[in-house]
N, C-alpha and C positions, 0 to 999 in steps of 0.2 A: 938466135936459139934461146938465148937467156929470156927474152921478152916474151916468147910464146911460153916457157915453163909458167912464168910469173901470170900470164894471162890464164893458164889452165888452172893454177892454184885458185885463183879469183874465182875462175868458173866453178870449181868445186863448192865454194861457199855459195854462192848463188843458185847452184841445182843444176849446171850443164854436165853433161857427162863427159869426163877429161879425155876419154880415148877418141871421142869424136874432134874434140879440140885439137888433140895432137894429129889426127888425121888430116887436118887444114894446114898443118904446119909446112914450110918448104921442104921439097924433097931433098933427102940426106944423099952424100955422093956415093956411100957404100952401096952394092947391089941389093944386099938384104938387110934390112934394119929391125932391130928387136926392141921395143921399150917398155916398160912397166911403170906403175903409178900407185901410190897408195896414201890416203889422205883420212884426216878425222874433220868433220864438220860439225859445228854446234847445232845445226838443222839442215835437214835435207830438203830443198826446194828444188823444185823442177817446173819450169815455166811460171814461176812466181807462187806457186801452190805448195803448201806444206805436204810432204811424205811420211814425216816421222811425228807428226802431233807435236813438234816443236822440241823434241828431243834429238841429241845426237845421232849420227851414223858414220859409220866405218865404210870406205868406198877403197876399191882397186880396180885395177886393169891391166890387160895386156894387149899390145899391138904388134903388128907385124907390117911393115912397108916395104915394097919392092921399088927399085930405080925407075921402072916403068911408070909409075903412079899409081899401080895397084895397091890396096891396103886391105888388112884383115883386123879384127879386134872384139875383144869382149870386157865388158865392164860389170860389177856387181856391188850392190849397198844393201843394207837392211832397210826396211820400210815397214811401215803400220798402218797405212791409210786406208788398207783393203779391210782389215780387221777391226780397225777405228770406225768403220762405215755404218755399224750397227746390224748387218744383216747376219742371222744367225748361221752358225755352223761354217763360218768363213775362217780358214787358217791358213795364213800367209804371213812370212816375215821377210821374204827377199826378193828383190829385183835384179834379174839377170839379163843383161844385154849383150846382143852379137849384131855386127855391123861389117860391112865391106863396101868399096866402091873404087873410085878412079879419081885422081886429082891430077890437075896440070896447070899450063898457062897458056893464055893468048895475048901476047905484048904484055901489057901493064897489069892483065886482069887474070888474077887464079882461079880457078873454079874447081868445083869438088862434086861430084854424083855418086849417091849411095844408097843403100837399104840398111833400115835398122829394126831389130826385131826385140821388142820387150816381153820378156817372160817373167812369169809370177807363178812359180810352183807354190802348189798348196792343194787344200781341200776346198769345194764349194757346195753350197746346195743345189738340188735339181732346178733347173731352170735359171741359174746366175749367169748372166752376162759375163763370158770371159774377159779379164782385164788384159790378156794377150794382146799385143797390138803390133801392127808391121806400118811402118812408114818409108816412103821414098823421100829422099832429100835431094835438093840441089842448092849450092850454095857459089855466090862470087866475092872474091875479095880484091877490092882496089886499096893499095898503100895500107891504112889504119883501119879500113871500114870493111866489114863483111855482111852481106845482104844474103839470108837463108830462107827458104821455102820448104817446110815438110807437110806432106800429104798422105793421109791415113787410106790405107788398102783395106783395114778391116773398121770392125767397131773401135773406137777410140777409148782406151783404159776403162773398158767397161760400160760406156754410156751406150744405152740400148739403141739401135737404128742411128748410128752415128759416123757409118762407114763415109770417107769424102773430106773428114774433118781436116782442117789445115791450120798451119802455123807460121807466121811470117816474121823473121826475127832480125833486126838491125843492131850490130855490135860495132863498137870501136875501141880499139886498146891504142893508148897514147902513153909515150914514155916521158917522164916527168923529170928525169935525171935522177942521180945517186941510186939508181936501180930499183925506182919506184915507178910502177906502170899503173895507170887510171885506164879503168873499164868502165863504159857506158852500155846500156843496153835498152832498146825498148821492142817489146813483141806482141804481136795480137793472135790469141787463139780462138778460132772459130769453129764452134761444134753446131751442127746444121741441126734444123728441127727433125724431130723424129716421132713415130708413130709405131703402136702395136695392134696388130689386127685392125688396121685402119682408124684406130683411135689415138689422137695426139696425146704424146706425154710429154713433148717439151717445144718450147718455141725457140728459134735460133738465138733470141736475146737472152735466154735462161741461163745458158753456161758459157757463151761466148765472153770473153774478156781481155783488157790488155794490161800487161806486165811491163816492169821495169826494174833496172838495178843501176847502182853507181857504187863502185868500189875501188879499193887500191891494193896491191899486193908488192911483196919485196921478199927477196931471198936473204936469208941471215941464218947463220951457223949450219948452212948445208941444206936448210929446209925452205919451203914455200910457204909464206904467210899470206893471208889474206884478210880483208875486211870489206864488208858490201852490205849496203841497205837494199832489201828488194821490197817492192810493192806491187799490188794490182788492185783493179777495181771488181775483182770477181765477188758475184752474190754470195755472202756467206752469212746471211742472217737466217733466223729458224725456218727450217722447210725448204731453203734453197740449195742450189748444186753444191756448194763448197763450205757446208755446214755439216761437221761430223757429230758422231752419236755422243762425244764429250762436250757440246756445245762450243766448240772451237771454230772460229772463222779461219778457214784455211789459207786464204788468201791476204789476211791481214798484214801490213807492214812489218817488218822485222830486221835487225841487224844480226848479220852473220858473220861468224869466225870460222877460218879454216886454217888447216897445217897439214902440209903435204911434202911428198918425196918423189921424184920422178927419177928412175935410174934404167 
């Protein structure tokens, strides 16, 4: 369990939702389990892309697990990527996630099946593609390695005509001793080509990219501390998918710090 908590702390720094990470942990012996998490990160990155324009974020969540393997949870964080996008009349500063699923094991393989809904409350101009997103996910774990695939049932994070987008994630958590955990990750986000009124607006290669991270985490003075490097090959030059109105390349490599508490 200690190693799982350390991995969760590092995941916060690199942009993973900690509630989901906890959901993959080995089932606890009590019939009902309630856990919470709270963290401060130097920058919120999700799948390698900045969600807060290189500024800090406060994040927290609550999780419920049943001995049968069923679980539910919610998680929230401040964000700015929608208001930073340059579209007028957009007002949003919160991401609020809801998820649930089932986890179990088959021999040496652990598995996790679930659904995740990303909610971005706010005001948007007429014709703005909703950023609210629903994904199904399936994950398999063997020893220190986890392979996860997420599939969008809706438009993905406001990309027009992007239903069916997918993200493949391979991650590993390795105990280095002395309470230090090494986390390594590589992922591939695929955003399909899109059209509006039969007119192409995006090729498959325009917004698809690979992301990666490498980091360490350790528990000190009752808190979970994380340090990670996150990078991508996402297209972030002028006029491309991952350049915001502040002229920032949202996928450019960065070092992230996190501190958090699981209770």
